[in-house]
N, C-alpha and C positions, 0 to 999 in steps of 0.2 A: 553459597552465593545467593540462593533464592529459595523460597519455600513454595512447594507445589501442592495445590488442592485439586484432587481429581474427582470428576463426576459429582460435583455439588448439585443437589437437587432441591434441598430445603431452603426456602427463602422466608425471611422475616421482613414483612413490608409494613407500610402504613405508618411508620414513624416519621415525625416531622424533623426537619433539620435542626430546629431549636431543641427538640427533645434529645436529639443525638449529640448535641454540642458538647455536653459534659463528658461524653465518652471518648472524644477525640483528644489526641495529644498534639496540641498546637503550640506555636511560638517557642519561647525559650525553655518551656518545660518538656519539650519532646526529646525522647532518647533515640528515635530513629525516624526515618522517612518511610512511610508505608504506602506502596503503590499497588493498586489492584489491576490485574491484567487478565480479563476474560479472553480465552482463546479457544478456537476449535481444534483441540488436540486429538480428537477422534472424529470419525465421520468423514464425508467426502472432501471437506476443506482442511483436513489434517495436514497435508503437505505445506499449505500456507501458514497454518498455525504454528507448526514446528519451526518454520523459518523465522517468524516473528519472535518466538521464544529465544532462539539463538541470538538474535540481535539484542534483545533486552538483557539476556544473561551476560553478553560481552560487555555492554555498558556497565552493568552492575559490578562485574569483576574489575573493570578499570577503576571504578569509583573506590572499591575496596583497596586496591593497590595504592591509591592516592590519599587514603586515610579518611574518605567520606566526602560528603557534599558540604560546601561552605554555606551556612545559613546564619546570618547575623554574627559572623565571626566565630561560630562553632562548627566543627566538623561532625556531621551526622551520618551514620551508616544508612544504606539503602536496603530495604526489604521488599522484594517483589512477591506479591501473593497471587498465584495463578489459579484460575478456575476454568475447567474444561466444560464448555457448553455444547459439545458434541455436534457442532456445525448446524445447530438449530437456533435461528435468530431469537425466538421468544425466550429460550433458555439463556441466551446471551444477555438479554435485558434483565432477567432474573439474577444472573450472575453479577451484573453491575450493582444491583440493589443489595444483594447479599454482601458483597465486598465492602460496601459503604456502611450498611447498617449493622453487620455482624463482625466483620474483620476490621472495621474502623480505619479503613485506608483514608489517607488525606488527598490522594490524587488517583486518577484513573488513566490507563491506556485503553483505548476503545476496543470493542470487539472487531473482528476482521471484516473488512469490506465496507462498501458504502451503505448497504441496506442495514446491516447490523449496527454500524456506527451511528447511523441516523436514529435508530430506535433506542440504542443505549444512551445517547446523549441527553435524553429526557431525564434520566436518573441523575446525571451530573448537574444538570440545570436545577433540578429540584433541591439538591443538597448543597448547591454552590461549591461543587468540587471541580476544579479544573480537569478537563479531559483532553488528552492529546490523541488524535486519530492518525496512526501511521499508514493506513491503507484505505483512505476514503477520498476519492477524487471527484465524485459527482456533485455538481453544484446543488442538487436537490438535498444533499445532506446538510447544507449550510443555510437553507432558506427558512429556518424556523424562528429566526430572531433570537437565538440563544447566545448568551454571552460567555459561557464557560467551555465551549468547544473550539478546539484549534486543530487544523489539519496540515500535514506535511506534504500532501500531494496537490499540485496545481490542477485546475479544471481539465476535463477530458478533451476539450477543444485544443489544448496545448499539445495533445498527442496526434489527433486526427489532422489538424491543419498542416503541420510540417510534413506529415506523411503524404497527404494529398498534393501538396505543393511540389514535393520531390518527384512523385510519380508523374504528375502533369508535365513537369519540366523535362524529365528523362524519357518519358514514353508517351508522346502526344497521341499515339494510335490507341491507347487504352481509352475505351469509350463506355463499356458496359461493366456495371458493378453489381455483385451479389453481396448482400448483408445478411448475416446469420448470427443470432444472438441468444445467449442464455437468458431465460426469463427471470432476471435478477437486476437489482438497481444499477450496479456498475455497467454490466454489458448493455443494458437497454439505454443507459445514458450515453455510452460510447456510440451506439447505433444512431441516436439522435444527432450527435455531433458529426458522425460520418456522413449522414444524409446532407447536413448543411454544407460540409466540405465538398461533397460531390455536386450538389446543386450550384454552388458558387463557381464551379468549373465546367458546368454543362455536361456532366457525366450522367449517363442513363442508368438508373437503378432498375435492373431487370428481375431482381429477386430480393425480398425483404421480409424475413420471417424470424420468429423466435422458437426456441426449443425449451422444453420443460426441464427444471432442475432434476437431476438424477437420470437423465436420458443416457442410454448406452448405445442404442442402435439408431444411427443417423441416416440409414440407407435411403429411406423414402425422400427426405428433404434433399439429400445430396444428389439423388437421381433427378429431382426437379432443377437443382442448380446446374447440373451437367446439361440438361436440355436447354437451359437459358443461355448457355455458352458465354459466361461472363469473361471479360479480360482480367478482372480483378475480383478476388474473393476476400471479403473482410469478415472475420469471425471474432466475436466477443464472448469471453467466458473465463473459466479458471483452468488450471493446468490439466486436471483430469479430463475435462470436457475437450480441451484443445488437442490433447494427444489422441483421443478417440476420433475426433473429427478429421484430423490430418491423416491418421492411419486409414480411415475409411475412404477419404478422398483418393488416396493412393490406390486402394483396392478397386475403386470404381473408375480409375483412369482419368480423374479430373485434374487437369493441368493448366490452370490459368497462367497468364503471363506474370501476374503479381498475386501473391497470397500473403495476407496480413492477419496476424492473430494477436490479440491482447486480452488478458495478460497470461503469460506462460513461457513464451520463447526466451525470456530473459533468464529462466532457470536452467541450470545444468541438467536437472532431471528431465526436462522436455527434450533436450538434445540426446541424452542417453537413451530415452525411451524410443525415440523415432529413428535414430541413426541417420542414414542418408535421406530419409524422408523429411528431415528438418531443414535440409539445405535450401537456401534462398528464401525461407520464410522471413518476412519483415515484421517489425514490431516497433514499439516505443515504450519507454518507461521513464520514471521520474528521476532516475539516477543510474549511473553506470560506473564501474570501477575505473574506466578510462578518464573520467572527469578529473580535473586538477584544481581543487580548492584548498586554500589555506584558511584556518579557522581559529576562533577564540575558544572553542570547546575543548574538552579534555583530550580528544584524539589529535587535535592540532592541524591535521591535513587529511585529504583523501588518501594520499599515499600511506600515511601512517595508519589510518583506519584499516586499509586493505591488508597491510603487513600484520597488524594486531589480530585481525580476523583469521588470517591464514595460520598464524602461530597457535591460535586457540582451537582451530577446527581442521587439523591435519592437512594443511596446505590448500584447503578449498578457498575459492574466490567468492566473496560476498556478492549477492545480487541486490536489486533495489529493495526487495521486501525486508531482507535482513538489515540492510543499511538504514532503511527508514525507521525500523524499530529502535536501532541504536541511536538514531538522530532524535527520536522522541525523548529518550532519556537525557541525551546531551542538552536538548533545548530546555527541558524542564529544569535541569541543573543550572543552566545560565539564568533562568528566570528566578529560581530560588535564591541565587546569590544576589541578584539585583533587589529582590523583595526583602530579603533579610528576615523572613518569617515563613511559617508554614500555613498561615491563615489563607484560606481559599480565595476570598475576594482580592486580597493584596497580590497574591501570586497571579491571579487572573489578570490584573491590571499590568503586571510586569510582563506577562506573555504578550498581551495586546500591544505593548510599547516596544517589544524587541525589534531591533534592527541590527543584525549581527551576522558575521560570516562564520560558517562552520564547515566541517568536512563534507556535509550534505549539500552545501551551497549557501548562498545568501538567504537569510531567514527574515522574513517580514510577513505578518499576517494582515490580510485585508479586513475590511469592515465586517465581513461575515465570519471571520475566523479562519478562512482558507488561505494558505500561503499564496503569495502573489509575486514571488521574487525568483523563481526557478525557470530554467530553460531545459525541458526534458529532452534527452537524447533519442534519436531515431537510429535503429540498428537493424542488421540483417544477419542471419546465421550463414556463415561462409566458412567452408573447410572445418566444420565441426565446432565452431565457436562464434560468439557474437562479435560483429564488427560494426563500429559506430559509423553511420553515414552523415548524420547531422548532430550538433552544429559543426561547421567547418573547422573550428579551432581544434577539435579533437577527432576529426574524421580518420577512420582506420581503413576505409574501403569505399568502393563505388557500387551503386545499386546494380544488382544482377537480376536477370529475368528468367522465368521458367521454373518448373519443379521436376524433381526426379520421378 
């Protein structure tokens, strides 16, 4: 299905796109579509990296079943070339360069997360290689004026605004908010948007601090949060961070009326790790298996995507990280069919012009390359599973208050 490169450390750089051009297989002469996928398959972000890989592999497997990707009337097989950058952003950038200059990939899926995607996108721009970022939501990723970067996540304000609006409507007595963020681009960007959402509703921010990447002991910060007695605790980070923070909140007896964590609660691993302590934690994500989209992509609909994923992965239900990775492949496939070639600038223009429905939702990229056509669901963990609270069309439950 795909080829895996583990722990690549050697990088050959300094080659111009023109010098590399003769080494690429473009256009009608190509025998396969080569996609580079740098992922954090080891290190603290490995849970997220493995999720993305499952999403990519599922798409590639479906392409194989259908005989390949249509490019100019020819069906070409897909080869995804993975590189483990061990959860270190500088290595992620090096991996992007290696995949282009040495593995001769024609397209890139970005490294995980906003910070690594922003850094890696410079490589795509240098070589005029279209890059699709399945896990980069911060607007700061897309402010570089780059033309070859496209992202499947809407801006972070599309998560914080509906959350704040829901809490304000359902719990007008919530007045004091604590914000606690991992010192990383996505969580810090989420914190910025959360501040704006709070200020717009005259909520009082009583604590607003960040924690270092790799932190395991949050007791000091959480003790300060407890002393501030917030009604709402908002924590931004990744799954390992959020499991630790929530467990230590429980141990310290911190029980705000509302607890929100992004991103992590969408993952089954979060619920399994915390058991009852996960109950009533709210969150938001860019996709949920409860959405119901019909699409022109190879999966055809959200329902069929979920069914295909379950069949491939022992009955497990996909989360947004896995679905977004599959969507990256499906979106590239649609652009390739429209472009009729593997030439980077032509495919780039096809991506920029896309306006199509998919299992992921309606896809259209704004002027910066960030998708501007989705409505992210807000959800809460209830009875050991995620229940959608917004939008109303797919609501599965009502907002509950308090923590175990």
